[in-house]
Each structure stands twice: as structure tokens, then as C-alpha cells.
N, C-alpha and C positions, 0 to 999 in steps of 0.2 A: 279854092279855099279862101275864105275871107280873112282879112287882116284884123278884123274886129270881132270881139266876143258877141255872140248872139244873146238874146234875152234868156234862152235856156242855159247857155254857158254861164252867164252872169248869175243866174239863179243857183247853179251848182257851186259857184264860188261862195255865194252868201250862205248856202246851206252848210258848206264845209266849215266856215267861220263860226256859225251859230252852234253847230254840233260841238266844236272845240270849247266854246264858252259854256255850253250846258253841262259838259262833262270835264270841266277844268280840274286838274289834279293839284291839290294844295301841297304844301311842304311836307306834311305828315302822311301824304298818300290818300287823304280823304278827297272824295269827289265833291266839288262845289258847283252849283248852277250859277254862273255869273251872267247868264242871259235871262235876267228877271227884272221886272219893272220896279222892284224894290231898290235897285241901284240907280243912282242919279243919271248916269250916262245912257242907260238903256233906252228910254223913250226916244231920245234924239238919234241914237244909233239905229233903231228900228226904222225911223223915217228915212235916214240916209240910205240904208240898204234897200228899202222899198223903192226909193227914187232911183237908185242905181240899176235895179233890175228893170224898171219901167222905161228908163231913158238911156239913150246912147251917149253917155257922158262919163268922163272920169271924175271920181270923187276922191279927195284926199284931205287930210287934216288930223287934228288931235281932239280928243274928248277928255274931260276931267272925270276920273273915277274917284270921286271925293271920299267914298267910304274906305278906300285903302290908301289914299293920298298919292295916287299915281296918275299918269296920263296914258291914254290909249292912242296909238298912232295907227291910222288906216290909210291904205292906198288901194283904190278899186279902179283899175284901168279899163278903158274901153278897147285898147289895142292889145292884141295877143303878144306882141313883142315885149310887153311889160308884165311883170309878175305882181299879182295882188299880194298885199300884206296887211296884217292886223296884229299888232304887238303891244304888250304892256311894257312901257318904259320903266324899268326898275329903279333907275337912279334919278328920278325926278319927283318933285312934289307938286301937288296942285296948289 
């Protein structure tokens, strides 16, 4: 068993994140698609996740989600001992 995520496993990680963004539940229970090019962060994020799936490299950082005045923090590891994360930082402003 490899200690690194395979391309297929990295794709599953990315698909899980994008599914959560596409079906994000707002405060009022309404479903909002946050995985849309209408949002400023999305084109850059799509490039990052495509690169992550294609390359054996860890990606981490923050993206400005200007439309809601928040930052998105992501950590996409290559090693299985590390847990991927993608969170909206609620107490920050862009």
C-alpha cells in the first residue's frame, strides 16, 4: 500500500469538495451552487484542483471569496497520512 494518494484518489478528494460546493446549504437552508465561474475564486480554484489531480504535489493556501468577503483555505496533500481540507474561514475579511 502506497503512502501517497494516487491520481484516482486525488480525483475522489476533488470530487467530494466540488460536490459540497455545488450543494452548499445556506443559513436559511437554501442550496447554493458555490462552484460557479460567477464567483471570483472559482477559476483559480479549478486550476488548482486540476493541477492537484494531475501532479504528485501537495497544494495549500487561501483564496479570496470576494463576493461574501471571506477567505477559503485549502490543503490538498499528496501523502495519505495528511487529511485534505477545504474550509470557508468565517471570521476573516478579504
